N, C-alpha and C positions, 0 to 999 in steps of 0.2 A: 389612496390605498397603495398605488404603485410606488410612491415615494417612500412610504412606510416599509414596503417590502425591500426596497433597495437598501435602506438603512439597516434593516435586520440582516440582510445577506452580508453586508459589510462587517457587521459585528460578529457574525458566525464564522465567516471564512477568512478573515484577516487577523493575524496574530495581534494580541493585545499589547505586547511590549513594543515601545517606540523610542526607547532611550539609547544608551550606548550599546556597543557590541555585546552580544550575548555571551561570548566565550569567557570573559573574565568573571562571569557570574558563578561559574562552577566552584563549589567548595568541597571537592572530592566526591566520592561515590554517594549518591543521594539515598536517604532512607525512604523506602517505598511502603506506603500504607495500602492495605487491601480490604475492600468491603465486598462481600459476596452479594450477587444480585440474581433475581429470578428473570427468566426470559420474558414472562408475562407478569409484570409487576402486580396486577390485580388478580392474578390466578397462578400463584407460585407452583401449583402441582402440574400445570400444563407444560409439556416439554417438547412437543413436536411443532415444527414449522416447515411446510413444504416437504422436501425430501431429506430433512435434517432432524436429528435427535439431539436435544440440548443436554450437554454433559456438565455444564457449570460455567460460571463466569464471575467477573469481578470488576469493580471500578478501582483503578490505580491512581493514587495521589501522592504527592511529595511536596515538601516545603521548599525544595530547590526551585528557584524561579525559572530555571532552564529545562525543567522536566515537562514533557508533554509534546504535543504536535507530531505524534508518530504517524508516519505515512507508509512505512514498510516494516516487514516482520519476517524473521526466520526462526524456525523451531527445529531442534534436533535433540531427541530424547528429552532430557529435563533442562536443556540449555536454550535460552531465549535471547535473541538479539533484536532490539528495537531501534529503528532509524527514524530520527525526527526530520522535519523539513527544514531544519536549520543546520544539518550536518552533524548532529550529535548522535552517538551510538550508546545505548544503555544495554548492558548485558547482565544476565543473572541466571541462576539455576532455580527451578521451582518444581516441586513434586505435587502429590495429590492434596497436600494441605494448603495449597495456594499461598505459600509464604515465600517470597523472593529472598534468596541469600546469595553470598558471593557476588555482590553487586559491583559492577564496574562501569565506568563512564569515560568516554574520550571523544574527541572531535576529529572528523575527517578533514583531509585536505580537499581542495577542490578549486574551481575557477575563481572563487572569491574567498575572503578571509573573515568577513563580518557575520552577523547573525541574521540580518534580514533576508527574506526570501530571495530578493534579487541578487544576493551575494552567493548563497549556496542553497538552492532549492532542491534538496535531495528527496526524491519522491518514490523511488523504486529500487529494488535490489533482487539479485538472483545469484545463486551459488553454483559455480562451475563444477564439473566432475572432479577436478583436481583440488577442490576446496576453496579456490580463490573466489572473491566476491565482486560481482559487478554492481555498480551503483549508477542510477540514472539521475542526471541533473536537469531538471525541467526547463528552466528559463534559458540555460546555456545550450540546451540540446546536445549534451555530451554524455558519454558513458566512461566511467573510470573503473579500473580493476585494482582490487586491494588484496593483500594477503588474507589467509583464512581468519586471522584474528582482527582484521581490518585496521591494522596499525601501520602498514607499509603500502606505498603506492607502487603498483607494478606497471601501470600504463594508463593511457587515456586516449580518447578519440572523439572527434565531432563528426559523426557519421553523415555522409553526403545525403542519404535519403531522409534524414531528420532535419536538415539545415533550414528548411523553410517553415518548420512547425512553429506556430505562433507562441508568444512568450509564456502564456499560461496554459499551454496545451502540449507540453513536451513529453518526456518519457515517464508518463504517469504510472504505467504498469509494465512489468518485465517478468518473464518466466523462462526458466531454464528447462528445456525439454530433454527427454532421455536419449534422443538421437544425437545430442550434442548441439543442436541449434538453439538459438535464443530469440524469443518473440518480444517485441516492444510495441506497446499500444500507446498512441497519443490519447490525451484526455478527451479532446473534442476538436482536433484540427481537421478541417474539411477542405479538400481540394476541389477546385472548380470542375464541375461535371461529374463528381463522384457522390454517391448517396451515403456512403459510410464514412467513418473517420479513419485517418491515416494510421497504418501499422506497418511494421517491418519484421521479416523473419531473416535473421542472420544465420548462415549455414556454418556456424562455428563461433569462436570468440570474437565479438565485435571490435575489441581493442587491438586485434592483431592485423597488421597490414595484409591486404589482399583477400580478406574474408569476403566471400560472396554473400549476396543478399537478394531478396526480392520484396517488393512492396505489395501489400494487399490492403483491404479495408474491412472494418468491423462496424456493424450497425447495432448499437444497443437498443433496448426498449425506448419508446418515445419519451423525450425530455430527460433521459438519464445519460450519464457519461461514465466512462471506464475509470476505475481507481486502482485496481490491482488484478493480478491473474496468477494462476498456478496450474500445473499439469495434473490431470486426474490419472489414476492407475492405468486406464485404458488408452491413454495418449491424447484424449480430448483436453480442451482448455476450459478451466473454470474461471470466469471473469466476474469480478465484483464491480457493480455499478452503483451510482448514487444520484439522487435528485434532492434539491433544496427548494422549498417553497413555503410561503407563509402559513398555509392552512394546516399542514401536518409536519412542518419542519423537514426532517430528513426521511427519505425512503431509500432503502438499499435492496438490490436484487443480486442473486447469484445466477449467472447464465452459463449453461453448458454449450460450448462452441466446438464443433468438429473441425479441428485444424490439421488433422492427420494428412490430408492430401491437398492442402490449400495450394492454389495456382497463382502465379504472379498476376496482379491486377484483379483478383477475385474479391467479391464482397461477401462477407460471412455474417450470418445471424445466429443467435443462440436460442436455446429453450430454457425457460425459467425454472430453476430448481427450488428456489425459496425467495420469499420477500420479507424483509424486516421493515415494518411500518406499524403504527398503532393498530392493535394494542400491545405489540411486542416492544422490547427495547429498540429504540431507533436513535441514531446519531450519525455523525459524519464518518462512516466506516470507510477506511482507505487502505487497510493492510490485510493480507491474506497469506496463510501458510498451511501446508499439508504435511501430515506425519502418519505413521502407522503405529497402532497399539493392539497387541494380541489379535492380529489378523484383521482389525478394523481400520478403515480409512478415517482419519481424524482431521477436522478442519478447524483452524484457529482464525478468528477475525478480531481486528483491533480498530478502534476509532481514533481519529485525529481531533483533539479538542481545540486546535488552533490557538492555544494559550488564552482561551476565553472562559470566563466564569459561567457562561451560558451553556457550555458543553462539558462532556466527560470523556475520560480515557477508559473505554471499556475493552476488556480482553475476554472474549467468549470462545467456548470450546463446544464443538459439535461432532457427532458421528454421522457419516453419510449412510 
């Protein structure tokens, strides 16, 4: 049974493509097909989960072999930016009809030039107050800053407090806070003698020389790891976590973490806002974004299909 679980985990969490570089596979902006989905597939009328109200969702598919694997998301109005873990950015506009249009696709620069995760494992993004975009490269433990349209590189850094983070536990989650600081959470890097996983709060732009920082630690629920984060309107942090196991495949939770007065070296825990597990839609949710609509706080969640036929690219919308 243990061997079977290992095989399943590899199939679910490792990209299916193993041939030449991904970049030459692009054939221009991809056509994106949308199929609407219910939060509870066996009970479509049910819309509440924890502290969230489901407003709609869809499975996104495309014939472009490079489409998918999305690990980070930014939403502003009707403009969506999806970042894959191969360094590909897909941008489009989408309204209440859930039909993407004005679709654009381009590839980011980074520590490597190929497609495979070891070349450019882009796992997180955050938008600075000036509109520039920070992108976290997991395996390289680096942060790069791009222009608002993500077409030009403004700078990059390999932050000292992230240097020792293990290869698959780098900058998995990153959030821009209103006070100008940036929070980066490792997926599951544990330091000796610490109960939680490593995290850093940069007191400004991480890519600028001299930016101060302090380390802290975050402990997610048992057997779960962090996959993304965003700031709530009151200044607390909303952290997306995930677990993969054979019995129920994926479980995701949303944790409210009070980071407003975090101290250097402190270990934080959160309170669970919602759980996505059977009988709700459940998959490898890795991307989180927050917006406002008509006075309501809106939460967007997206899953990373890892280029696997066993998984889906879900885009879900909730109201807090």
